[in-house]
C-alpha positions as CSV (number, residue, x, y, z in Angstrom):
1,M,3.9,100.2,81.3
2,K,7.5,99.2,81.8
3,K,9.2,95.8,81.8
4,A,11.2,94.4,84.7
5,K,12.5,91.3,86.3
6,V,11.6,90.3,89.9
7,I,15.0,90.0,91.6
8,G,13.8,89.6,95.2
9,T,11.2,90.2,97.9
10,V,10.9,92.8,100.6
11,W,9.7,91.9,104.1
12,A,8.4,94.6,106.3
13,T,7.1,93.9,109.8
14,Q,5.4,97.3,109.9
15,K,3.4,98.7,107.0
16,Q,0.9,101.4,106.4
17,E,-2.6,100.1,107.0
18,T,-3.5,100.2,103.2
19,L,-0.5,97.9,102.5
20,K,-1.1,95.3,105.3
21,N,-2.0,92.4,103.0
22,S,0.3,93.4,100.1
23,K,3.4,91.5,99.0
24,L,6.4,93.8,98.1
25,L,8.8,92.8,95.3
26,L,12.3,94.1,94.4
27,L,12.3,94.8,90.6
28,Q,15.1,95.6,88.1
29,T,13.8,97.5,85.0
30,L,14.8,95.8,81.7
31,S,15.1,97.2,78.2
32,F,12.4,95.9,75.8
33,N,14.9,95.6,73.0
34,D,17.6,93.5,74.6
35,N,16.6,92.8,78.2
36,A,19.6,94.8,79.5
37,P,19.1,96.0,83.1
38,K,18.4,99.8,83.3
39,G,18.7,102.0,86.4
40,T,18.7,100.9,90.0
41,P,16.4,98.2,91.6
42,F,13.2,99.5,93.3
43,V,10.3,98.2,95.4
44,A,6.8,97.6,93.9
45,V,3.5,96.2,95.2
46,D,2.6,92.8,93.7
47,T,-1.0,92.6,92.4
48,V,-0.6,89.4,90.2
49,Q,1.3,86.9,92.5
50,A,4.6,87.2,90.7
51,G,7.7,85.5,92.0
52,I,11.5,85.8,91.9
53,G,12.7,85.3,88.4
54,D,9.5,86.3,86.7
55,C,9.5,88.9,83.9
56,V,6.7,91.4,84.6
57,F,5.3,94.7,83.6
58,Y,4.5,97.5,86.0
59,V,3.0,100.9,86.3
60,T,4.1,103.9,88.2
61,S,2.7,107.2,89.6
62,K,-1.0,107.6,90.3
63,E,-1.8,104.5,88.1
64,A,0.1,102.3,90.6
65,T,-2.8,102.6,93.1
66,F,-5.5,101.6,90.5
67,P,-5.2,97.8,91.1
68,L,-5.3,98.3,94.9
69,K,-8.3,98.4,97.2
70,S,-7.4,101.9,98.4
71,R,-6.7,104.7,95.9
72,F,-4.9,106.5,98.8
73,A,-2.2,103.8,99.4
74,A,1.4,105.2,99.5
75,V,2.5,103.3,96.4
76,D,4.9,104.4,93.7
77,A,4.9,101.2,91.6
78,S,2.7,98.2,91.1
79,V,3.3,94.9,89.2
80,V,0.2,94.5,87.0
81,G,1.2,91.5,84.7
82,I,3.5,88.6,84.2
83,I,5.1,88.4,80.7
84,D,5.0,85.0,79.0
85,Q,6.8,86.1,75.8
86,T,7.8,89.2,73.8
87,T,8.5,89.6,70.1
88,V,10.7,92.6,69.1
89,H,12.1,93.0,65.6
90,G,11.0,89.4,64.7
91,K,12.9,87.9,67.7
92,T,10.7,86.1,70.2
93,E,11.7,85.4,73.8
94,H,9.8,83.1,76.1
95,Y,9.8,83.7,79.8
96,L,8.0,80.7,81.2
């Protein structure tokens, strides 16, 4: 699993049938050590009702389809949890 921040939503008037009732989020991957942005933003399917500004964790690859009704959905990444807090090297950060 990887950590990211929800920085936006993606609206699509046409979607593959397996994604018809799915919300799409724009994520920015974050470093677990210092919350620094890493890489370029990307789209993920929301499975936990996350919103803009939430810190989340996500899965990629084949595992991204596991929380969905269809294992054959065309999905590269899925948000699978909302992070309340992290503790790294004794430093705790709260995200609520």
